[in-house]
C-alpha positions in Angstrom: -0.1 0.0 0.0 1.2 3.5 -0.6 1.9 6.1 2.0 -1.2 7.9 1.0 -3.3 4.8 1.5 -1.6 4.1 4.9 -2.4 7.7 6.0 -6.0 7.4 5.0 -6.5 4.0 6.8 -4.8 5.1 9.9 -5.7 8.8 10.1 -1.9 9.6 10.4 -0.4 12.2 8.1 2.1 11.1 5.5 4.6 13.4 7.2 4.3 11.5 10.5 4.6 8.1 8.7 7.8 9.3 7.1 9.0 10.4 10.6 8.2 7.0 12.0 10.1 5.4 9.3 13.1 7.8 9.8 13.1 6.8 13.5 13.2 3.0 12.7 9.6 2.4 13.9 8.4 1.4 10.4 9.8 -0.2 7.4 8.8 0.2 3.7 10.0 -1.2 0.4 10.7 1.1 -2.4 9.2 0.8 -6.0 11.4 1.3 -9.0 10.3 4.9 -9.0 11.4 5.3 -5.3 7.8 5.4 -3.8 7.3 3.8 -0.4 5.2 0.6 -0.3 3.9 -0.7 3.0 2.6 -4.2 3.9 -1.0 -4.3 5.2 0.0 -5.3 8.7 1.8 -1.9 9.1 -1.8 -0.4 9.7 -1.9 -2.0 13.2 1.7 -1.0 13.9 1.0 2.7 13.0 -2.0 2.8 15.3 0.0 1.2 18.1 2.7 3.9 17.6 0.1 6.6 17.8 -1.2 5.0 21.0 2.4 5.0 22.4 3.0 8.6 21.5 -0.4 9.7 23.0 0.8 7.9 26.3 3.8 10.1 26.4 6.5 7.9 25.1 9.1 9.2 22.7 10.3 7.4 19.6 13.4 6.4 21.5 11.2 4.8 24.2 8.9 3.1 21.6 11.7 1.7 19.5 12.9 -1.1 21.9 9.5 -2.2 23.0 7.5 -2.1 19.7 8.7 -5.5 18.5 7.6 -7.0 21.9 4.2 -5.5 21.5 3.8 -6.6 17.9 5.1 -10.2 18.2 3.8 -12.2 21.1 6.8 -14.6 20.9 9.0 -11.7 21.8 7.1 -10.5 24.8 9.3 -10.6 27.8 9.6 -9.1 31.2 11.4 -6.3 29.7 8.1 -5.1 28.0 6.2 -5.0 31.2 9.0 -3.4 33.0 9.3 -0.6 30.5 5.7 0.0 30.3 5.4 0.2 34.1 8.4 2.5 34.2 6.8 4.9 31.8 3.4 4.8 33.7 5.3 5.4 37.0 7.0 8.4 35.4 3.6 9.8 34.4 2.1 9.2 37.7 5.0 11.2 39.3 4.5 14.0 36.9 0.7 14.1 37.7 1.5 14.2 41.4 4.0 17.2 40.9 1.3 19.1 38.7 -1.2 18.4 41.5 1.1 19.9 44.0 1.5 22.9 41.8 -2.2 23.3 41.4 -2.6 23.2 45.2 -0.1 25.9 45.6 -1.8 28.1 43.1 -5.2 27.4 44.7 -3.8 28.7 47.9 -2.4 31.8 46.3 -5.8 32.4 44.6 -7.7 31.9 47.8 -5.5 34.3 49.6 -5.7 37.1 47.0 -9.4 36.3 46.3 -10.2 37.3 50.0 -8.1 40.4 49.8 -10.6 42.1 47.5 
């Protein structure tokens, strides 16, 4: 399938698909005229990559765990450890943001009563 077809089937822009390929997350074959051709199973991979980006992972984070997620025979403790590590990082970030919100709420309350 062409990059345009892949983009249409996944809702991901051709630019993003080229980026994924550049980062080593996708592989395509080239036609004689140099156009990219993707296998049909790449659709699932692109959607999975999108989910991982939406979960806050970078392409460097995704690269080592993507094969484990695609191929059940490659699933190891490494995959779960990595996913838990990223989850824990996000939980910590949310906790820190909540602390900041609480501080701002205190400042707002103090100045709100001053009026």
